[in-house]
Jmol script that loads the backbone (N, CA, C; Angstrom):
load data "model"
ATOM      1  N   UNK A   1       3.232  -7.202 -31.159  1.00  0.00           N
ATOM      2  CA  UNK A   1       3.281  -8.157 -30.237  1.00  0.00           C
ATOM      3  C   UNK A   1       2.369  -9.187 -30.237  1.00  0.00           C
ATOM      4  N   UNK A   2       2.480 -10.452 -29.947  1.00  0.00           N
ATOM      5  CA  UNK A   2       1.788 -11.665 -29.835  1.00  0.00           C
ATOM      6  C   UNK A   2       1.528 -12.421 -28.439  1.00  0.00           C
ATOM      7  N   UNK A   3       0.370 -12.694 -27.997  1.00  0.00           N
ATOM      8  CA  UNK A   3       0.038 -13.567 -27.147  1.00  0.00           C
ATOM      9  C   UNK A   3       0.663 -14.725 -27.188  1.00  0.00           C
ATOM     10  N   UNK A   4       1.545 -15.268 -26.391  1.00  0.00           N
ATOM     11  CA  UNK A   4       1.983 -16.230 -26.024  1.00  0.00           C
ATOM     12  C   UNK A   4       1.251 -17.719 -25.848  1.00  0.00           C
ATOM     13  N   UNK A   5       0.994 -17.175 -24.411  1.00  0.00           N
ATOM     14  CA  UNK A   5      -0.218 -18.029 -23.711  1.00  0.00           C
ATOM     15  C   UNK A   5      -1.561 -17.667 -23.271  1.00  0.00           C
ATOM     16  N   UNK A   6      -2.604 -17.644 -24.294  1.00  0.00           N
ATOM     17  CA  UNK A   6      -3.983 -16.930 -24.467  1.00  0.00           C
ATOM     18  C   UNK A   6      -4.404 -17.645 -22.810  1.00  0.00           C
ATOM     19  N   UNK A   7      -4.254 -18.899 -22.439  1.00  0.00           N
ATOM     20  CA  UNK A   7      -5.041 -19.306 -21.131  1.00  0.00           C
ATOM     21  C   UNK A   7      -4.753 -18.578 -20.365  1.00  0.00           C
ATOM     22  N   UNK A   8      -3.383 -18.453 -20.050  1.00  0.00           N
ATOM     23  CA  UNK A   8      -2.470 -17.476 -18.920  1.00  0.00           C
ATOM     24  C   UNK A   8      -3.060 -16.035 -18.925  1.00  0.00           C
ATOM     25  N   UNK A   9      -2.883 -15.811 -20.245  1.00  0.00           N
ATOM     26  CA  UNK A   9      -3.280 -14.135 -20.304  1.00  0.00           C
ATOM     27  C   UNK A   9      -4.603 -13.975 -19.789  1.00  0.00           C
ATOM     28  N   UNK A  10      -5.713 -14.993 -20.109  1.00  0.00           N
ATOM     29  CA  UNK A  10      -7.050 -14.256 -19.667  1.00  0.00           C
ATOM     30  C   UNK A  10      -7.503 -14.802 -18.249  1.00  0.00           C
ATOM     31  N   UNK A  11      -6.589 -15.563 -17.873  1.00  0.00           N
ATOM     32  CA  UNK A  11      -7.046 -15.758 -16.198  1.00  0.00           C
ATOM     33  C   UNK A  11      -5.758 -14.592 -15.512  1.00  0.00           C
ATOM     34  N   UNK A  12      -4.762 -14.016 -16.037  1.00  0.00           N
ATOM     35  CA  UNK A  12      -4.085 -13.129 -15.561  1.00  0.00           C
ATOM     36  C   UNK A  12      -5.216 -11.791 -15.738  1.00  0.00           C
ATOM     37  N   UNK A  13      -5.967 -11.727 -16.699  1.00  0.00           N
ATOM     38  CA  UNK A  13      -6.713 -10.439 -16.650  1.00  0.00           C
ATOM     39  C   UNK A  13      -8.373 -10.065 -16.019  1.00  0.00           C
ATOM     40  N   UNK A  14      -8.593 -11.848 -15.427  1.00  0.00           N
ATOM     41  CA  UNK A  14      -9.526 -11.739 -14.489  1.00  0.00           C
ATOM     42  C   UNK A  14      -9.286 -11.386 -13.335  1.00  0.00           C
ATOM     43  N   UNK A  15      -8.019 -11.963 -12.725  1.00  0.00           N
ATOM     44  CA  UNK A  15      -7.021 -11.694 -11.259  1.00  0.00           C
ATOM     45  C   UNK A  15      -7.236 -10.606 -11.259  1.00  0.00           C
ATOM     46  N   UNK A  16      -6.879  -9.625 -12.374  1.00  0.00           N
ATOM     47  CA  UNK A  16      -6.261  -8.149 -12.407  1.00  0.00           C
ATOM     48  C   UNK A  16      -7.688  -7.635 -12.155  1.00  0.00           C
ATOM     49  N   UNK A  17      -8.934  -7.872 -12.592  1.00  0.00           N
ATOM     50  CA  UNK A  17      -9.801  -6.987 -12.713  1.00  0.00           C
ATOM     51  C   UNK A  17     -10.261  -7.307 -11.205  1.00  0.00           C
ATOM     52  N   UNK A  18     -10.148  -8.779 -10.703  1.00  0.00           N
ATOM     53  CA  UNK A  18     -10.732  -8.427  -9.122  1.00  0.00           C
ATOM     54  C   UNK A  18     -10.180  -7.876  -8.074  1.00  0.00           C
ATOM     55  N   UNK A  19      -8.617  -7.848  -8.628  1.00  0.00           N
ATOM     56  CA  UNK A  19      -8.071  -6.788  -7.647  1.00  0.00           C
ATOM     57  C   UNK A  19      -8.004  -5.804  -7.699  1.00  0.00           C
ATOM     58  N   UNK A  20      -8.371  -5.437  -8.739  1.00  0.00           N
ATOM     59  CA  UNK A  20      -8.619  -3.942  -9.093  1.00  0.00           C
ATOM     60  C   UNK A  20      -9.878  -3.234  -8.391  1.00  0.00           C
ATOM     61  N   UNK A  21     -10.928  -3.926  -8.270  1.00  0.00           N
ATOM     62  CA  UNK A  21     -12.346  -4.072  -7.578  1.00  0.00           C
ATOM     63  C   UNK A  21     -12.375  -3.998  -6.436  1.00  0.00           C
ATOM     64  N   UNK A  22     -11.266  -5.029  -5.880  1.00  0.00           N
ATOM     65  CA  UNK A  22     -11.379  -4.791  -4.469  1.00  0.00           C
ATOM     66  C   UNK A  22     -10.202  -3.340  -4.136  1.00  0.00           C
ATOM     67  N   UNK A  23      -9.351  -3.256  -4.680  1.00  0.00           N
ATOM     68  CA  UNK A  23      -8.528  -1.832  -4.464  1.00  0.00           C
ATOM     69  C   UNK A  23      -9.711  -0.365  -4.249  1.00  0.00           C
ATOM     70  N   UNK A  24     -10.156  -0.299  -5.253  1.00  0.00           N
ATOM     71  CA  UNK A  24     -10.641   0.830  -5.581  1.00  0.00           C
ATOM     72  C   UNK A  24     -12.252   0.875  -4.693  1.00  0.00           C
ATOM     73  N   UNK A  25     -12.795  -0.161  -4.438  1.00  0.00           N
ATOM     74  CA  UNK A  25     -13.952  -0.254  -3.366  1.00  0.00           C
ATOM     75  C   UNK A  25     -13.414  -0.189  -1.865  1.00  0.00           C
ATOM     76  N   UNK A  26     -12.109  -0.393  -1.382  1.00  0.00           N
ATOM     77  CA  UNK A  26     -11.870  -0.502   0.049  1.00  0.00           C
ATOM     78  C   UNK A  26     -11.061   0.806   0.034  1.00  0.00           C
ATOM     79  N   UNK A  27     -10.715   1.124  -0.725  1.00  0.00           N
ATOM     80  CA  UNK A  27      -9.569   2.347  -0.355  1.00  0.00           C
ATOM     81  C   UNK A  27     -10.210   3.709   0.185  1.00  0.00           C
ATOM     82  N   UNK A  28     -11.869   3.809  -0.388  1.00  0.00           N
ATOM     83  CA  UNK A  28     -12.057   5.275   0.300  1.00  0.00           C
ATOM     84  C   UNK A  28     -12.993   4.720   1.775  1.00  0.00           C
ATOM     85  N   UNK A  29     -13.580   3.587   1.551  1.00  0.00           N
ATOM     86  CA  UNK A  29     -13.594   3.358   3.281  1.00  0.00           C
ATOM     87  C   UNK A  29     -12.531   3.150   4.290  1.00  0.00           C
ATOM     88  N   UNK A  30     -11.649   2.547   3.540  1.00  0.00           N
ATOM     89  CA  UNK A  30     -10.236   2.402   4.939  1.00  0.00           C
ATOM     90  C   UNK A  30      -9.688   3.981   4.839  1.00  0.00           C
ATOM     91  N   UNK A  31      -9.482   4.943   4.081  1.00  0.00           N
ATOM     92  CA  UNK A  31      -9.576   5.921   4.436  1.00  0.00           C
ATOM     93  C   UNK A  31     -10.550   6.831   5.380  1.00  0.00           C
ATOM     94  N   UNK A  32     -11.585   6.542   5.320  1.00  0.00           N
ATOM     95  CA  UNK A  32     -12.590   7.164   5.937  1.00  0.00           C
ATOM     96  C   UNK A  32     -12.341   6.482   7.501  1.00  0.00           C
ATOM     97  N   UNK A  33     -12.090   4.966   7.399  1.00  0.00           N
ATOM     98  CA  UNK A  33     -11.992   4.808   8.907  1.00  0.00           C
ATOM     99  C   UNK A  33     -10.604   4.866   9.234  1.00  0.00           C
ATOM    100  N   UNK A  34      -9.840   5.269   8.749  1.00  0.00           N
ATOM    101  CA  UNK A  34      -8.288   5.332   9.328  1.00  0.00           C
ATOM    102  C   UNK A  34      -7.895   7.006   9.898  1.00  0.00           C
ATOM    103  N   UNK A  35      -9.066   7.919   9.307  1.00  0.00           N
ATOM    104  CA  UNK A  35      -9.141   9.292   9.388  1.00  0.00           C
ATOM    105  C   UNK A  35      -9.765   9.742  10.987  1.00  0.00           C
ATOM    106  N   UNK A  36     -10.832   8.581  11.520  1.00  0.00           N
ATOM    107  CA  UNK A  36     -11.508   8.325  12.412  1.00  0.00           C
ATOM    108  C   UNK A  36     -10.813   8.014  13.602  1.00  0.00           C
ATOM    109  N   UNK A  37     -10.578   9.121  14.444  1.00  0.00           N
ATOM    110  CA  UNK A  37      -9.981   8.558  15.914  1.00  0.00           C
ATOM    111  C   UNK A  37     -10.582   7.729  16.789  1.00  0.00           C
ATOM    112  N   UNK A  38     -11.507   8.344  16.663  1.00  0.00           N
ATOM    113  CA  UNK A  38     -12.520   7.807  18.167  1.00  0.00           C
ATOM    114  C   UNK A  38     -13.159   6.605  17.899  1.00  0.00           C
ATOM    115  N   UNK A  39     -12.381   5.378  17.218  1.00  0.00           N
ATOM    116  CA  UNK A  39     -13.061   4.041  16.752  1.00  0.00           C
ATOM    117  C   UNK A  39     -13.094   3.288  18.555  1.00  0.00           C
ATOM    118  N   UNK A  40     -14.048   2.717  18.546  1.00  0.00           N
ATOM    119  CA  UNK A  40     -14.352   1.467  19.496  1.00  0.00           C
ATOM    120  C   UNK A  40     -13.191   0.551  19.210  1.00  0.00           C
ATOM    121  N   UNK A  41     -13.244  -0.287  20.206  1.00  0.00           N
ATOM    122  CA  UNK A  41     -12.565  -1.647  19.402  1.00  0.00           C
ATOM    123  C   UNK A  41     -12.846  -2.740  18.582  1.00  0.00           C
ATOM    124  N   UNK A  42     -14.184  -2.318  18.523  1.00  0.00           N
ATOM    125  CA  UNK A  42     -14.828  -3.492  17.510  1.00  0.00           C
ATOM    126  C   UNK A  42     -14.651  -2.599  15.949  1.00  0.00           C
ATOM    127  N   UNK A  43     -14.703  -1.426  15.828  1.00  0.00           N
ATOM    128  CA  UNK A  43     -14.255  -0.854  14.759  1.00  0.00           C
ATOM    129  C   UNK A  43     -12.731  -0.730  14.419  1.00  0.00           C
ATOM    130  N   UNK A  44     -12.151  -0.844  15.598  1.00  0.00           N
ATOM    131  CA  UNK A  44     -10.718  -1.343  15.085  1.00  0.00           C
ATOM    132  C   UNK A  44     -10.653  -2.721  14.712  1.00  0.00           C
ATOM    133  N   UNK A  45     -11.275  -3.354  14.889  1.00  0.00           N
ATOM    134  CA  UNK A  45     -10.958  -4.800  14.371  1.00  0.00           C
ATOM    135  C   UNK A  45     -11.197  -5.064  13.259  1.00  0.00           C
ATOM    136  N   UNK A  46     -12.311  -4.021  12.699  1.00  0.00           N
ATOM    137  CA  UNK A  46     -13.127  -4.292  11.222  1.00  0.00           C
ATOM    138  C   UNK A  46     -11.774  -3.272  10.035  1.00  0.00           C
ATOM    139  N   UNK A  47     -11.550  -2.244  10.913  1.00  0.00           N
ATOM    140  CA  UNK A  47     -10.597  -1.751  10.209  1.00  0.00           C
ATOM    141  C   UNK A  47      -9.187  -2.526   9.795  1.00  0.00           C
ATOM    142  N   UNK A  48      -8.619  -3.262  10.983  1.00  0.00           N
ATOM    143  CA  UNK A  48      -7.631  -4.261  10.898  1.00  0.00           C
ATOM    144  C   UNK A  48      -8.214  -5.619   9.876  1.00  0.00           C
ATOM    145  N   UNK A  49      -9.571  -5.859   9.271  1.00  0.00           N
ATOM    146  CA  UNK A  49      -9.583  -6.558   8.595  1.00  0.00           C
ATOM    147  C   UNK A  49      -9.727  -6.107   7.417  1.00  0.00           C
ATOM    148  N   UNK A  50     -10.261  -4.854   7.195  1.00  0.00           N
ATOM    149  CA  UNK A  50      -9.998  -4.240   5.664  1.00  0.00           C
ATOM    150  C   UNK A  50      -8.612  -4.089   5.400  1.00  0.00           C
ATOM    151  N   UNK A  51      -7.894  -3.868   6.641  1.00  0.00           N
ATOM    152  CA  UNK A  51      -6.371  -3.435   5.906  1.00  0.00           C
ATOM    153  C   UNK A  51      -6.088  -5.028   5.304  1.00  0.00           C
ATOM    154  N   UNK A  52      -6.200  -5.447   5.829  1.00  0.00           N
ATOM    155  CA  UNK A  52      -5.549  -7.365   5.093  1.00  0.00           C
ATOM    156  C   UNK A  52      -6.621  -7.362   3.930  1.00  0.00           C
ATOM    157  N   UNK A  53      -8.029  -7.073   3.671  1.00  0.00           N
ATOM    158  CA  UNK A  53      -8.726  -6.879   2.585  1.00  0.00           C
ATOM    159  C   UNK A  53      -7.941  -6.278   1.396  1.00  0.00           C
ATOM    160  N   UNK A  54      -7.165  -5.503   1.914  1.00  0.00           N
ATOM    161  CA  UNK A  54      -7.270  -4.310   0.717  1.00  0.00           C
ATOM    162  C   UNK A  54      -5.394  -4.969   0.308  1.00  0.00           C
ATOM    163  N   UNK A  55      -4.728  -5.453   1.522  1.00  0.00           N
ATOM    164  CA  UNK A  55      -3.631  -5.811   1.163  1.00  0.00           C
ATOM    165  C   UNK A  55      -3.344  -7.107  -0.008  1.00  0.00           C
ATOM    166  N   UNK A  56      -4.713  -8.009   0.511  1.00  0.00           N
ATOM    167  CA  UNK A  56      -5.206  -8.968  -0.903  1.00  0.00           C
ATOM    168  C   UNK A  56      -5.154  -8.684  -2.080  1.00  0.00           C
ATOM    169  N   UNK A  57      -6.222  -7.393  -1.946  1.00  0.00           N
ATOM    170  CA  UNK A  57      -6.362  -6.736  -3.552  1.00  0.00           C
ATOM    171  C   UNK A  57      -5.231  -6.427  -3.962  1.00  0.00           C
ATOM    172  N   UNK A  58      -4.184  -6.134  -3.091  1.00  0.00           N
ATOM    173  CA  UNK A  58      -3.224  -4.964  -3.999  1.00  0.00           C
ATOM    174  C   UNK A  58      -2.378  -6.598  -4.552  1.00  0.00           C
ATOM    175  N   UNK A  59      -2.285  -7.582  -3.744  1.00  0.00           N
ATOM    176  CA  UNK A  59      -1.390  -8.566  -4.212  1.00  0.00           C
ATOM    177  C   UNK A  59      -1.969  -9.469  -6.021  1.00  0.00           C
ATOM    178  N   UNK A  60      -3.823  -9.761  -5.555  1.00  0.00           N
ATOM    179  CA  UNK A  60      -4.044 -10.036  -6.769  1.00  0.00           C
ATOM    180  C   UNK A  60      -3.816  -8.975  -7.600  1.00  0.00           C
ATOM    181  N   UNK A  61      -3.939  -7.598  -7.467  1.00  0.00           N
ATOM    182  CA  UNK A  61      -3.674  -6.673  -8.858  1.00  0.00           C
ATOM    183  C   UNK A  61      -2.324  -7.277  -9.572  1.00  0.00           C
ATOM    184  N   UNK A  62      -1.190  -7.061  -8.376  1.00  0.00           N
ATOM    185  CA  UNK A  62       0.011  -6.945  -9.068  1.00  0.00           C
ATOM    186  C   UNK A  62       0.597  -8.842  -9.594  1.00  0.00           C
ATOM    187  N   UNK A  63      -0.401  -9.550  -9.033  1.00  0.00           N
ATOM    188  CA  UNK A  63       0.191 -10.974  -9.741  1.00  0.00           C
ATOM    189  C   UNK A  63      -0.923 -10.867 -10.965  1.00  0.00           C
ATOM    190  N   UNK A  64      -1.801 -10.346 -10.941  1.00  0.00           N
ATOM    191  CA  UNK A  64      -2.529 -10.435 -12.485  1.00  0.00           C
ATOM    192  C   UNK A  64      -2.028  -9.339 -13.523  1.00  0.00           C
ATOM    193  N   UNK A  65      -1.159  -8.725 -13.111  1.00  0.00           N
ATOM    194  CA  UNK A  65      -0.217  -7.857 -14.107  1.00  0.00           C
ATOM    195  C   UNK A  65       0.938  -8.612 -14.579  1.00  0.00           C
ATOM    196  N   UNK A  66       1.287  -9.361 -13.849  1.00  0.00           N
ATOM    197  CA  UNK A  66       2.187 -10.280 -13.730  1.00  0.00           C
ATOM    198  C   UNK A  66       2.211 -11.255 -14.625  1.00  0.00           C
ATOM    199  N   UNK A  67       1.024 -12.226 -14.012  1.00  0.00           N
ATOM    200  CA  UNK A  67       0.483 -13.146 -15.249  1.00  0.00           C
ATOM    201  C   UNK A  67       0.270 -12.501 -16.727  1.00  0.00           C
ATOM    202  N   UNK A  68      -0.230 -11.193 -16.738  1.00  0.00           N
ATOM    203  CA  UNK A  68      -0.529 -10.777 -18.039  1.00  0.00           C
ATOM    204  C   UNK A  68       0.627 -10.609 -18.746  1.00  0.00           C
ATOM    205  N   UNK A  69       1.463 -10.002 -18.399  1.00  0.00           N
ATOM    206  CA  UNK A  69       2.865  -9.585 -18.705  1.00  0.00           C
ATOM    207  C   UNK A  69       3.828 -10.652 -19.231  1.00  0.00           C
ATOM    208  N   UNK A  70       3.857 -11.926 -18.059  1.00  0.00           N
ATOM    209  CA  UNK A  70       4.442 -13.400 -18.355  1.00  0.00           C
ATOM    210  C   UNK A  70       3.725 -13.951 -19.674  1.00  0.00           C
ATOM    211  N   UNK A  71       2.383 -13.827 -19.873  1.00  0.00           N
ATOM    212  CA  UNK A  71       1.788 -14.411 -20.639  1.00  0.00           C
ATOM    213  C   UNK A  71       2.453 -13.824 -22.422  1.00  0.00           C
ATOM    214  N   UNK A  72       2.220 -12.605 -22.410  1.00  0.00           N
ATOM    215  CA  UNK A  72       2.958 -11.869 -23.456  1.00  0.00           C
ATOM    216  C   UNK A  72       4.675 -12.419 -24.087  1.00  0.00           C
ATOM    217  N   UNK A  73       5.143 -12.467 -22.756  1.00  0.00           N
ATOM    218  CA  UNK A  73       6.711 -12.823 -23.392  1.00  0.00           C
ATOM    219  C   UNK A  73       7.053 -14.033 -23.293  1.00  0.00           C
ATOM    220  N   UNK A  74       6.119 -15.098 -22.545  1.00  0.00           N
ATOM    221  CA  UNK A  74       6.551 -16.261 -22.624  1.00  0.00           C
ATOM    222  C   UNK A  74       7.167 -17.276 -23.826  1.00  0.00           C
ATOM    223  N   UNK A  75       8.204 -18.153 -23.731  1.00  0.00           N
ATOM    224  CA  UNK A  75       8.314 -18.439 -24.892  1.00  0.00           C
ATOM    225  C   UNK A  75       7.714 -20.071 -24.877  1.00  0.00           C
ATOM    226  N   UNK A  76       7.661 -20.623 -25.843  1.00  0.00           N
ATOM    227  CA  UNK A  76       6.627 -21.927 -25.678  1.00  0.00           C
ATOM    228  C   UNK A  76       7.695 -22.839 -26.109  1.00  0.00           C
ATOM    229  N   UNK A  77       8.278 -23.839 -25.563  1.00  0.00           N
ATOM    230  CA  UNK A  77       8.952 -24.761 -25.692  1.00  0.00           C
ATOM    231  C   UNK A  77       8.477 -25.678 -27.375  1.00  0.00           C
ATOM    232  N   UNK A  78       9.597 -25.995 -28.245  1.00  0.00           N
ATOM    233  CA  UNK A  78       8.774 -26.582 -29.467  1.00  0.00           C
ATOM    234  C   UNK A  78       8.957 -28.167 -29.381  1.00  0.00           C
TER     235      UNK A  78
END
end "model"
wireframe off; spacefill off
backbone 0.3
color backbone group
């Protein structure tokens, strides 16, 4: 297999790595806060913000994977 668009490939890898770091580091903290049932309103607000950050990390991860796959299979017009 040959990489058709190297620029898109490297951008996809960078986005994939950033999304992977966000997902890995936020998942354990998110689970810890979700299992605590005695949260104050301020802690619930922090939990909500972390859930949004985790969602953005997942979106970055998926878009990085898709950009990498697209760069491999992309056909260049001659």
